[in-house]
One Martini backbone bead per residue (centre of mass of N, CA, C, O) as a GRO file, in nm:
protein
  115
    1ALA     BB    1   0.102   0.034   0.014
    2VAL     BB    2   0.051   0.361   0.013
    3LYS     BB    3   0.187   0.627   0.160
    4PRO     BB    4   0.070   0.893   0.305
    5THR     BB    5   0.049   1.214   0.321
    6VAL     BB    6   0.114   1.476   0.566
    7ARG     BB    7  -0.076   1.746   0.697
    8THR     BB    8  -0.112   2.066   0.863
    9VAL     BB    9  -0.428   2.192   1.003
   10ARG     BB   10  -0.471   2.355   1.265
   11HIS     BB   11  -0.324   2.112   1.428
   12VAL     BB   12  -0.427   1.896   1.202
   13ALA     BB   13  -0.414   1.595   1.076
   14VAL     BB   14  -0.394   1.535   0.712
   15GLN     BB   15  -0.477   1.316   0.474
   16THR     BB   16  -0.383   1.242   0.165
   17PHE     BB   17  -0.511   1.141  -0.112
   18THR     BB   18  -0.515   0.804  -0.233
   19GLN     BB   19  -0.508   0.560  -0.447
   20PRO     BB   20  -0.619   0.269  -0.510
   21THR     BB   21  -0.534  -0.085  -0.476
   22GLY     BB   22  -0.599  -0.376  -0.578
   23GLN     BB   23  -0.847  -0.505  -0.401
   24VAL     BB   24  -0.976  -0.241  -0.346
   25LEU     BB   25  -1.018  -0.142  -0.625
   26GLY     BB   26  -1.198  -0.379  -0.712
   27LEU     BB   27  -1.429  -0.321  -0.512
   28ILE     BB   28  -1.490  -0.036  -0.606
   29GLU     BB   29  -1.551  -0.108  -0.902
   30ARG     BB   30  -1.792  -0.293  -0.833
   31ALA     BB   31  -1.961  -0.073  -0.686
   32SER     BB   32  -1.976   0.111  -0.928
   33PHE     BB   33  -2.109  -0.082  -1.136
   34GLU     BB   34  -2.369  -0.148  -0.940
   35THR     BB   35  -2.448   0.181  -0.888
   36GLY     BB   36  -2.319   0.436  -1.061
   37ILE     BB   37  -2.082   0.523  -0.894
   38SER     BB   38  -1.800   0.664  -0.880
   39THR     BB   39  -1.482   0.563  -0.810
   40THR     BB   40  -1.397   0.826  -0.682
   41THR     BB   41  -1.613   0.858  -0.473
   42LEU     BB   42  -1.570   0.583  -0.334
   43ALA     BB   43  -1.268   0.621  -0.269
   44LYS     BB   44  -1.310   0.871  -0.087
   45ILE     BB   45  -1.488   0.734   0.120
   46VAL     BB   46  -1.299   0.499   0.198
   47TRP     BB   47  -1.064   0.672   0.280
   48CYS     BB   48  -1.206   0.844   0.497
   49GLU     BB   49  -1.331   0.614   0.668
   50SER     BB   50  -1.059   0.373   0.652
   51GLY     BB   51  -0.794   0.386   0.470
   52TYR     BB   52  -0.836   0.101   0.323
   53SER     BB   53  -0.941  -0.068   0.590
   54GLN     BB   54  -1.087  -0.359   0.713
   55SER     BB   55  -0.978  -0.304   1.030
   56ALA     BB   56  -1.161  -0.078   1.072
   57VAL     BB   57  -1.270   0.104   1.375
   58ASN     BB   58  -1.564   0.266   1.508
   59THR     BB   59  -1.649   0.385   1.862
   60LYS     BB   60  -1.746   0.728   1.831
   61ASN     BB   61  -2.046   0.739   1.820
   62PHE     BB   62  -2.298   0.929   1.955
   63ASN     BB   63  -2.499   0.651   1.970
   64GLY     BB   64  -2.287   0.392   2.024
   65SER     BB   65  -2.200   0.300   1.769
   66SER     BB   66  -2.044   0.108   1.506
   67ASP     BB   67  -1.769   0.070   1.267
   68PHE     BB   68  -1.684  -0.133   0.961
   69GLY     BB   69  -1.440  -0.126   0.752
   70LEU     BB   70  -1.417   0.007   0.453
   71PHE     BB   71  -1.732   0.135   0.472
   72GLN     BB   72  -1.834   0.153   0.758
   73ILE     BB   73  -2.036  -0.038   0.888
   74ASN     BB   74  -2.302  -0.022   1.081
   75SER     BB   75  -2.431  -0.188   1.362
   76VAL     BB   76  -2.736  -0.156   1.273
   77HIS     BB   77  -2.668  -0.375   1.016
   78LEU     BB   78  -2.576  -0.663   1.123
   79ALA     BB   79  -2.838  -0.841   1.117
   80GLU     BB   80  -2.883  -0.818   0.816
   81ALA     BB   81  -2.614  -0.923   0.716
   82GLU     BB   82  -2.633  -1.199   0.862
   83ARG     BB   83  -2.892  -1.292   0.708
   84LEU     BB   84  -2.712  -1.275   0.429
   85GLY     BB   85  -2.412  -1.393   0.510
   86LEU     BB   86  -2.248  -1.144   0.614
   87ASP     BB   87  -1.904  -1.034   0.702
   88VAL     BB   88  -1.829  -0.704   0.764
   89LYS     BB   89  -1.584  -0.726   0.972
   90ASN     BB   90  -1.387  -0.952   0.797
   91SER     BB   91  -1.496  -0.892   0.497
   92ALA     BB   92  -1.442  -0.704   0.220
   93ASP     BB   93  -1.649  -0.828   0.033
   94ASP     BB   94  -1.898  -0.808   0.229
   95ASN     BB   95  -1.874  -0.509   0.286
   96THR     BB   96  -1.927  -0.429  -0.011
   97THR     BB   97  -2.197  -0.569  -0.052
   98PHE     BB   98  -2.348  -0.406   0.158
   99ALA     BB   99  -2.285  -0.130   0.045
  100ILE     BB  100  -2.439  -0.166  -0.213
  101ILE     BB  101  -2.711  -0.192  -0.087
  102LEU     BB  102  -2.704   0.097   0.042
  103LEU     BB  103  -2.650   0.257  -0.218
  104LYS     BB  104  -2.913   0.171  -0.365
  105LYS     BB  105  -3.106   0.276  -0.139
  106TYR     BB  106  -2.931   0.578  -0.042
  107GLY     BB  107  -2.667   0.617  -0.138
  108THR     BB  108  -2.440   0.839   0.036
  109LYS     BB  109  -2.592   0.920   0.309
  110PRO     BB  110  -2.460   0.719   0.535
  111TRP     BB  111  -2.208   0.896   0.480
  112VAL     BB  112  -2.004   1.136   0.588
  113CYS     BB  113  -1.839   1.075   0.353
  114LYS     BB  114  -1.872   1.202  -0.002
  115GLY     BB  115  -1.612   1.277  -0.189
   0.00000   0.00000   0.00000
């Protein structure tokens, strides 16, 4: 993976966007193909949300929920994902598959980062 450059803005570290590669690029391209949302927009969402890391976990949501994986799937969706046989916490492919479901249903609205 490419190491991002970091710059400081008002004493806050900001990572500069880098293009996805390898498996992550393939997953983003699949999500783009299936939803009609540009690969650039989806790549920026995934970069901002997880830094392209399937192991990313956010436990600091104001409502006590958590977010998991590449697309930071929120814990409020875990039961639905499990009913569909998807392991969004541990599988980048399953995380992307569930993100596609959400993207088709809501567009980019569920994500804080909009690309």
